[in-house]
C-alpha positions as CSV (number, residue, x, y, z in Angstrom):
1,M,-116.5,266.8,50.7
2,M,-116.4,267.2,47.1
3,E,-113.9,265.5,45.0
4,L,-111.6,267.6,42.8
5,L,-110.0,266.3,39.6
6,T,-106.8,267.8,38.1
7,V,-106.6,268.9,34.5
8,R,-104.5,265.7,33.7
9,E,-107.3,263.5,35.2
10,V,-110.0,265.1,33.4
11,A,-107.9,265.1,30.0
12,A,-107.3,261.2,30.6
13,Y,-110.9,260.7,31.1
14,L,-112.1,262.6,28.2
15,K,-109.2,261.1,26.1
16,T,-108.0,264.6,25.1
17,T,-104.9,266.8,25.9
18,R,-104.3,268.9,29.0
19,Q,-104.2,271.9,26.6
20,Q,-107.7,271.2,25.3
21,V,-109.1,270.9,28.8
22,R,-107.5,274.3,29.7
23,R,-109.0,275.9,26.5
24,M,-112.4,274.6,27.6
25,I,-112.0,276.1,30.9
26,Q,-111.0,279.3,29.5
27,C,-113.9,279.4,27.1
28,G,-116.3,278.6,29.9
29,E,-117.4,275.3,28.5
30,L,-116.1,273.5,31.6
31,R,-116.3,275.1,35.1
32,A,-113.3,274.9,37.1
33,V,-111.8,276.4,40.3
34,K,-108.1,277.9,40.4
35,V,-106.1,276.4,43.2
36,G,-102.9,278.3,43.3
37,R,-101.4,278.2,39.7
38,E,-103.6,275.1,38.7
39,Y,-107.0,274.5,37.9
40,R,-109.4,271.9,39.6
41,I,-112.6,270.5,38.2
42,T,-115.3,269.1,40.4
43,L,-117.1,265.8,39.5
44,A,-120.4,267.7,39.4
45,A,-118.9,270.1,36.8
46,L,-117.5,267.2,34.7
47,A,-120.9,265.5,34.7
48,E,-122.6,268.8,33.8
49,F,-120.1,269.2,30.9
50,L,-121.0,265.6,29.6
51,E,-124.6,266.0,29.8
52,E,-124.5,269.2,27.4
């Protein structure tokens, strides 16, 4: 099963704000899945973002 991270967890890892993470998702820089009203980011998507 793949691990899903919250916007808050990704923001803390990247040392940025939750708003900036949401902007990256909206712009297509960071792939995410919407679960209900919140976004979730897979570890694979985060690794792909960091490699770019």
